[in-house]
C-alpha positions in Angstrom: -21.8 12.0 -13.7 -21.9 9.4 -11.5 -23.8 6.4 -12.8 -26.2 4.7 -10.9 -25.6 1.1 -9.6 -28.1 -1.6 -10.4 -30.1 -3.0 -7.9 -30.7 -6.6 -7.6 -33.5 -8.6 -6.5 -34.5 -12.0 -5.0 -38.0 -13.8 -5.0 -38.5 -17.3 -3.0 -41.2 -19.8 -3.4 -43.7 -20.9 -0.7 -41.0 -22.9 1.5 -38.4 -20.2 1.6 -35.9 -21.1 -1.2 -34.7 -19.0 -4.0 -37.3 -19.2 -6.9 -35.2 -16.4 -9.1 -33.3 -12.8 -9.5 -34.0 -9.8 -10.8 -32.2 -6.7 -11.5 -33.6 -3.4 -12.2 -31.6 -2.5 -15.3 -32.9 -5.4 -17.0 -36.3 -6.3 -15.7 -37.8 -2.8 -14.8 -41.1 -2.6 -13.8 -41.7 -6.5 -14.3 -40.1 -7.3 -10.7 -42.5 -8.8 -8.4 -43.9 -6.9 -5.5 -42.4 -9.6 -3.2 -39.0 -9.3 -4.3 -36.4 -8.4 -1.8 -33.3 -6.0 -2.4 -29.8 -7.4 -2.0 -26.3 -6.2 -2.9 -24.5 -6.7 -6.0 -22.4 -9.1 -3.9 -25.4 -11.0 -2.0 -26.5 -11.6 -5.6 -23.2 -13.1 -6.6 -23.0 -15.5 -3.5 -26.8 -16.3 -3.6 -26.9 -17.2 -7.5 -23.8 -19.0 -7.3 -25.6 -21.8 -5.1 -29.2 -21.0 -4.4 -30.0 -24.4 -3.0 -27.8 -23.2 -0.4 -30.3 -20.4 1.2 -33.7 -19.4 2.2 -35.7 -17.2 3.6 -36.6 -17.6 7.2 -39.0 -14.7 8.2 -37.2 -11.5 7.3 -33.8 -13.0 7.0 -31.9 -14.9 4.1 -29.5 -17.4 5.7 -27.7 -20.4 4.9 -29.2 -23.4 5.3 -28.0 -26.1 7.8 -26.5 -29.3 6.4 -29.3 -31.4 7.9 -31.8 -29.0 5.8 -30.1 -29.9 2.8 -29.8 -33.5 3.1 -33.5 -33.5 4.1 -34.2 -31.7 0.9 -32.4 -34.2 -1.1 -34.0 -37.2 0.7 -37.6 -36.1 -0.5 -36.5 -35.5 -4.1 -38.0 -38.3 -6.5 -35.3 -40.8 -7.9 -33.8 -40.0 -11.0 -35.3 -41.9 -14.0 -33.1 -45.0 -15.1 -31.1 -45.0 -18.1 -33.8 -47.4 -19.7 -36.5 -44.7 -18.7 -34.8 -41.8 -20.1 -33.7 -43.7 -23.8 -37.5 -44.9 -23.9 -38.5 -41.2 -23.3 -36.1 -40.2 -26.3 -37.3 -42.8 -28.4 -40.8 -41.9 -28.0 -39.9 -38.0 -28.8 -37.9 -39.1 -32.0 -41.2 -41.4 -32.8 -43.1 -38.4 -32.5 -41.3 -36.2 -34.4 -40.7 -38.5 -37.1 -44.3 -39.1 -37.7 -45.2 -35.7 -37.3 -47.1 -35.7 -34.0 -44.7 -33.4 -31.9 
């Protein structure tokens, strides 16, 4: 008896970026109606570097270097070491004082 191959899916956010993946054997009826079926090979490719692919109309395509650089330039700067340490300190104080 031949075993059924799993069906993979991907979903996209409103800007066309990959927002997640689903497989019927795991997610069953919880797969969104907007999910697009993809092959296992496509899933392997897209999930290895989802930031490199986008939905363009009805086509999933690789982003151009210019698109990737424009997205990178729009990201907020990473917090400084001082900001990160302050956030951790605040969290620890909250735990120690019973507030978290």
